[in-house]
C-alpha positions, 0 to 999 in steps of 0.5 A: 756883745763884743768878742772876747777874742782878738782877731786871728790868732790861735783862738780863732784858728780851727785845726779840724772841722768835722761834720758828723751828719749821721750824729747831727753834729759839727765838731771844731778843734781849735789851735789853742786846744779847745773843742767846740761841738754844735748840735745841728739844731743849735747851729741852725738857730745861729744862722747869721744870714739876712733872711734868718737874722733880718736886715734894715731894721726888720726882723728875720725869719728865725726871730719869729721863733719858728718850729724847725723841721728835720730838713731845716736842721739836717746838715748836708754840706759844709764849705770853707769861706776863705780863712774866716768862715764856713757856709753850711748847706741845710736839707731844705736847701738854705745855704746863705749863712756864713758862720765866721770862726769868731761867731762859732767860737764866741757861741761855743755851747760847752759848759766852760764857754757858757760859764765865761759868757754868764760871768761876763754878762754879770760883770757888765751889769 
């Protein structure tokens, strides 16, 4: 599905990224005033790395619908990757997924963004 956000700009510029490890959340405040809050379980399911998503036409590990363990959804650390992504480290040691700001904004789980995705999908039918 194509992005509804243009590359760069205030929609894709985080002003604050906070990993609340105790609560199991990642919070992102965006320059346009929007706020995204990911539960770590949801964030882990979004991992874009080749192992989790697959490559060369082969499905990834997450495509097999595994049962995630508490360590696999425990956020240990978050590093910035340039000015375009974050790289979380999970309790099981997994750390190869670069979550772009575009991906994080496009998949925002808030009701407003969910309604926008549903409306866009309905219009594409």
